[in-house]
C-alpha positions as CSV (number, residue, x, y, z in Angstrom):
1,X,-4.3,-3.7,8.6
2,X,-6.8,-5.0,11.1
3,X,-4.3,-7.4,12.8
4,X,-1.1,-5.7,11.9
5,X,-0.3,-4.5,15.4
6,X,-1.0,-8.0,16.8
7,X,1.4,-9.4,14.3
8,X,4.0,-6.7,15.2
9,X,3.7,-7.5,18.9
10,X,4.1,-11.2,18.2
11,X,7.2,-10.7,16.2
12,X,8.7,-8.4,18.8
13,X,8.0,-10.9,21.6
14,X,10.1,-13.4,19.6
15,X,12.8,-11.0,18.7
16,X,13.3,-8.3,21.4
17,X,16.9,-7.6,20.6
18,X,16.8,-5.7,17.3
19,X,17.9,-2.2,16.1
20,X,14.4,-0.8,16.6
21,X,13.6,-2.1,20.1
22,X,13.3,1.4,21.6
23,X,10.9,2.4,18.8
24,X,8.7,-0.6,19.3
25,X,8.7,-0.1,23.1
26,X,7.6,3.5,22.6
27,X,4.7,2.5,20.3
28,X,3.4,-0.2,22.5
29,X,3.7,2.0,25.6
30,X,1.7,4.7,23.8
31,X,-1.0,2.1,22.8
32,X,-1.3,1.2,26.4
33,X,-1.9,4.8,27.3
34,X,-4.6,5.0,24.7
35,X,-6.7,2.7,26.8
36,X,-7.6,5.7,29.0
37,X,-9.0,7.4,25.9
38,X,-10.9,4.3,25.0
39,X,-12.8,4.4,28.3
40,X,-14.5,7.6,27.3
41,X,-14.5,7.4,23.5
42,X,-14.8,4.7,20.9
43,X,-11.4,4.0,19.5
44,X,-10.1,0.8,17.8
45,X,-6.9,0.0,19.6
46,X,-6.2,-3.0,17.4
47,X,-6.4,-1.4,13.9
48,X,-3.2,0.1,12.7
49,X,-4.8,2.9,10.8
50,X,-6.9,4.0,13.8
51,X,-3.9,3.9,16.2
52,X,-1.6,5.7,13.7
53,X,-4.1,8.4,13.2
54,X,-4.6,8.8,16.9
55,X,-0.8,9.2,17.4
56,X,-0.6,11.8,14.6
57,X,-3.4,13.8,16.2
58,X,-1.9,13.5,19.7
59,X,1.4,14.9,18.4
60,X,-0.4,17.7,16.7
61,X,-2.3,18.6,19.9
62,X,0.6,17.8,22.2
63,X,-1.6,15.6,24.4
64,X,-1.2,12.0,25.7
65,X,0.0,9.6,24.5
66,X,2.2,11.8,22.5
67,X,5.9,11.8,23.3
68,X,9.0,12.9,21.2
69,X,9.5,10.7,18.2
70,X,6.3,8.7,18.5
71,X,5.1,9.0,14.9
72,X,8.7,8.3,13.6
73,X,8.7,5.2,15.9
74,X,5.4,4.1,14.4
75,X,6.9,4.4,10.9
76,X,9.9,2.3,12.0
77,X,7.6,-0.3,13.6
78,X,5.7,-0.7,10.3
79,X,8.9,-1.0,8.2
80,X,10.4,-3.5,10.7
81,X,7.3,-5.6,10.9
82,X,7.0,-5.9,7.1
83,X,10.6,-6.8,6.9
84,X,10.3,-9.5,9.5
85,X,7.1,-10.9,8.1
86,X,7.7,-10.9,4.3
87,X,10.3,-13.2,2.7
88,X,11.6,-13.0,-0.9
89,X,13.9,-15.2,-2.9
90,X,15.6,-14.9,-6.3
91,X,14.7,-17.8,-8.6
92,X,15.9,-18.1,-12.1
93,X,17.0,-14.5,-12.1
94,X,13.8,-12.9,-10.8
95,X,12.6,-11.9,-7.3
96,X,9.7,-14.0,-6.1
97,X,7.3,-13.0,-3.4
98,X,4.2,-14.8,-2.1
99,X,2.1,-17.0,-4.3
100,X,-1.0,-14.9,-4.0
101,X,0.9,-11.8,-5.3
102,X,2.5,-13.8,-8.0
103,X,-1.0,-14.9,-9.2
104,X,-2.3,-11.3,-8.9
105,X,0.7,-9.9,-10.9
106,X,0.0,-12.5,-13.6
107,X,-3.6,-11.2,-13.8
108,X,-2.4,-7.6,-14.1
109,X,-0.1,-8.7,-16.9
110,X,-3.0,-10.3,-18.8
111,X,-5.2,-7.3,-18.3
112,X,-2.5,-4.8,-19.3
113,X,-0.6,-6.5,-22.1
114,X,-2.3,-9.7,-23.3
115,X,-6.0,-8.8,-23.5
116,X,-6.6,-6.7,-26.6
117,X,-10.1,-5.8,-25.3
118,X,-8.8,-4.3,-22.0
119,X,-7.7,-0.8,-21.4
120,X,-4.8,0.3,-19.3
121,X,-4.9,-1.2,-15.8
122,X,-4.0,0.7,-12.6
123,X,-3.4,-0.6,-9.1
124,X,-4.2,1.9,-6.2
125,X,-3.0,0.6,-2.9
126,X,-2.5,1.7,0.7
127,X,0.0,-1.0,1.4
128,X,3.6,-0.1,2.3
129,X,5.2,-3.4,1.5
130,X,7.1,-4.5,-1.7
131,X,5.4,-7.9,-2.4
132,X,3.4,-6.6,-5.4
133,X,6.3,-4.5,-6.7
134,X,8.5,-7.6,-6.9
135,X,5.8,-9.8,-8.3
136,X,5.2,-7.2,-11.1
137,X,8.9,-7.1,-11.9
138,X,8.8,-10.9,-12.1
139,X,6.1,-10.7,-14.7
140,X,8.3,-8.4,-16.8
141,X,6.3,-5.3,-15.8
142,X,7.7,-2.0,-14.6
143,X,5.8,-0.4,-11.7
144,X,5.1,3.2,-12.5
145,X,4.6,4.8,-9.1
146,X,3.4,8.2,-10.5
147,X,5.9,10.1,-8.4
148,X,6.8,12.3,-11.3
149,X,4.5,14.4,-13.5
150,X,2.3,12.8,-16.1
151,X,4.2,11.5,-19.1
152,X,3.9,8.8,-21.7
153,X,4.5,5.5,-19.9
154,X,7.4,3.3,-21.1
155,X,6.8,-0.2,-22.5
156,X,5.6,-2.6,-19.9
157,X,4.7,0.0,-17.3
158,X,1.8,-0.5,-14.9
159,X,0.5,2.1,-12.6
160,X,1.2,1.1,-9.0
161,X,0.0,4.0,-7.0
162,X,1.0,3.7,-3.3
163,X,-1.0,6.5,-1.7
164,X,0.5,6.1,1.8
165,X,4.1,5.6,0.7
166,X,6.4,2.6,0.6
167,X,9.2,1.0,2.5
168,X,11.0,1.1,-0.8
169,X,10.9,4.9,-1.2
170,X,13.3,7.5,0.1
171,X,13.1,11.3,0.3
172,X,16.0,13.3,-1.2
173,X,17.9,15.0,1.6
174,X,19.5,17.7,-0.6
175,X,18.7,21.3,0.4
176,X,15.3,22.5,-0.9
177,X,14.7,19.2,-2.8
178,X,12.6,16.6,-0.9
179,X,11.8,14.6,-4.0
180,X,10.5,11.1,-3.2
181,X,12.6,8.5,-5.1
182,X,12.0,4.7,-5.4
183,X,14.9,2.4,-4.9
184,X,16.2,0.8,-8.1
185,X,17.1,-2.8,-8.4
186,X,20.0,-3.6,-10.7
187,X,19.7,-6.4,-13.2
188,X,19.6,-9.8,-11.7
189,X,21.7,-11.6,-14.3
190,X,24.3,-12.8,-11.8
191,X,21.8,-13.8,-9.2
192,X,20.3,-17.0,-10.5
193,X,19.2,-18.3,-7.0
194,X,19.1,-17.2,-3.4
195,X,17.4,-18.7,-0.3
196,X,14.3,-17.1,1.1
197,X,15.2,-14.0,3.1
198,X,13.9,-10.7,4.5
199,X,14.0,-7.7,2.2
200,X,16.7,-5.9,4.2
201,X,19.5,-8.5,3.6
202,X,18.3,-9.2,0.0
203,X,18.3,-5.4,-0.7
204,X,22.0,-5.3,0.3
205,X,22.8,-8.4,-1.7
206,X,21.2,-7.0,-4.8
207,X,22.7,-3.5,-4.1
208,X,19.3,-1.8,-4.5
209,X,19.5,1.9,-3.9
210,X,17.8,5.2,-4.4
211,X,19.7,8.1,-6.0
212,X,18.8,11.8,-6.6
213,X,20.7,15.1,-6.9
214,X,23.9,13.2,-7.7
215,X,23.9,11.4,-4.3
216,X,22.7,8.1,-2.9
217,X,19.7,8.4,-0.5
218,X,19.6,6.1,2.5
219,X,17.4,7.4,5.2
220,X,13.9,6.8,6.7
221,X,11.5,5.2,4.3
222,X,8.5,7.3,3.1
223,X,5.4,6.3,5.1
224,X,2.4,8.6,5.4
225,X,-0.1,8.2,8.3
226,X,-3.5,6.9,7.0
227,X,-5.4,10.0,8.1
228,X,-6.7,13.3,6.8
229,X,-3.5,15.2,7.2
230,X,-1.3,14.7,4.1
231,X,0.0,18.2,3.9
232,X,3.4,17.2,5.3
233,X,4.2,15.1,2.3
234,X,4.0,17.2,-0.9
235,X,6.3,14.7,-2.7
236,X,3.3,12.4,-3.1
237,X,1.0,14.9,-4.7
238,X,1.7,13.5,-8.2
239,X,0.8,10.0,-6.9
240,X,-2.6,11.2,-5.6
241,X,-3.3,13.1,-8.9
242,X,-2.5,10.0,-10.9
243,X,-4.9,8.0,-8.7
244,X,-7.6,10.6,-9.2
245,X,-7.1,10.4,-13.0
246,X,-7.3,6.6,-12.9
247,X,-10.6,6.7,-10.9
248,X,-12.0,9.4,-13.3
249,X,-11.6,7.2,-16.4
250,X,-12.2,3.8,-14.8
251,X,-15.1,1.6,-16.1
252,X,-14.3,-1.1,-13.5
253,X,-13.3,-0.4,-9.9
254,X,-12.5,-3.5,-7.7
255,X,-11.6,-3.1,-4.0
256,X,-9.7,-6.0,-2.3
257,X,-8.6,-5.9,1.3
258,X,-9.3,-2.2,2.0
259,X,-12.0,-1.6,4.6
260,X,-12.5,2.1,4.2
261,X,-11.9,2.9,7.9
262,X,-13.7,5.9,9.3
263,X,-10.3,7.5,10.1
264,X,-9.3,7.8,6.4
265,X,-11.4,10.5,5.1
266,X,-8.7,11.1,2.5
267,X,-9.9,8.3,0.3
268,X,-13.5,9.4,0.6
269,X,-12.6,12.8,-0.9
270,X,-10.2,11.3,-3.4
271,X,-12.9,9.1,-4.8
272,X,-15.7,11.6,-4.5
273,X,-13.8,14.4,-6.3
274,X,-11.5,12.2,-8.5
275,X,-14.2,10.0,-9.9
276,X,-16.1,12.9,-11.4
277,X,-16.1,12.5,-15.2
278,X,-18.0,11.3,-18.2
279,X,-16.9,7.7,-18.1
280,X,-19.7,5.3,-17.3
281,X,-19.0,2.9,-14.4
282,X,-19.7,-0.7,-15.3
283,X,-18.6,-2.4,-12.1
284,X,-17.8,-1.4,-8.5
285,X,-17.0,-4.6,-6.6
286,X,-15.8,-4.9,-3.0
287,X,-14.1,-8.1,-1.7
288,X,-13.6,-8.0,2.1
289,X,-14.4,-10.5,4.9
290,X,-16.2,-7.8,6.8
291,X,-19.8,-6.9,5.7
292,X,-19.3,-3.6,7.6
293,X,-16.7,-2.6,5.0
294,X,-19.3,-3.4,2.3
295,X,-21.8,-1.1,3.9
296,X,-19.2,1.7,4.1
297,X,-18.4,1.5,0.4
298,X,-22.1,1.3,-0.5
299,X,-22.7,4.5,1.5
300,X,-19.8,6.2,-0.4
301,X,-21.4,5.7,-3.8
302,X,-23.9,7.9,-5.6
303,X,-27.2,6.6,-7.1
304,X,-25.7,5.8,-10.5
305,X,-22.8,3.7,-9.0
306,X,-25.0,1.8,-6.5
307,X,-26.6,-0.1,-9.3
308,X,-23.1,-1.4,-10.3
309,X,-22.2,-2.4,-6.8
310,X,-21.5,-6.0,-5.8
311,X,-19.7,-7.4,-2.7
312,X,-18.4,-10.7,-1.5
313,X,-16.9,-11.7,1.9
314,X,-13.7,-13.0,0.3
315,X,-10.1,-12.6,1.3
316,X,-7.6,-11.1,-1.1
317,X,-6.4,-14.6,-1.8
318,X,-9.8,-15.9,-2.8
319,X,-10.6,-12.8,-4.9
320,X,-7.3,-13.0,-6.8
321,X,-8.1,-16.6,-7.7
322,X,-11.5,-15.7,-9.1
323,X,-10.9,-12.5,-10.9
324,X,-9.0,-14.0,-13.8
325,X,-11.9,-16.1,-14.8
326,X,-14.3,-13.1,-14.5
327,X,-12.2,-10.4,-16.1
328,X,-10.2,-12.3,-18.6
329,X,-12.4,-15.3,-19.5
330,X,-15.6,-13.2,-19.1
331,X,-17.3,-15.7,-16.7
332,X,-20.0,-14.8,-14.2
333,X,-19.0,-13.5,-10.7
334,X,-19.8,-16.4,-8.4
335,X,-21.7,-16.0,-5.2
């Protein structure tokens, strides 16, 4: 998230004529207005989570840089940027995403299905994209988003709990419904091969769709601002409950690529209250290039968990490459 807005601006500079140009202009104009706030208060104008939270608060208080539709425009900027920056292809009848997610999904499969000594594995993420979703499908796993109430998981299901929503989710527009529904991808038997392409055209090619209340749902994707105010999205409560249950029973918690920004007090309370239980924590590992993120997580932990804490200044790519040897082959965590 730390350079997401820079990437969005770079992509927009290269492609100014697109369906969301007015939304992108609105967002970047509002970021420029935030510089006046920054002169009197410390505010990270580069980090997506910080800026998104500022926009949401400005809309709530009706102060600058708020303007009609700003939060919706930010949602669209996120979805457009992810669509522009992430390519997929169909290869041998399965959707392939980036190599690092393919490797990570293979690790999840080994932990979930192939390792008899491992308990059920859950992935809790703040990412909105579909790279891991598609990689899990490619490994024969079915992402269980936790959108419905607790139930016995089907064979091959892996908890993929997207706490801030997903560009692949839609909200049912039927009166008094509002249920959040993931898009369903039909069987790929007739799609042996495609070129690499953005998700939006591939979605149409594969005829992926969301359906609820006997109707197709095709509206704005479900994206929740990364801040304290989650009350406007009751459709995700089951996801948050499932995440709390996973934290409560976890013996190992591994954090990759999430920096625990000060603006997201939501996770602090989710962990603090959700992790309360009788299960003994064996590992709490943090992999992030920023040592400041390590310090924030360490300050989050109680005395019992601090003794289980380890951190490395690794990217997600590096961590995904090492974790298989540590978690599956039981080797030592390298320095």
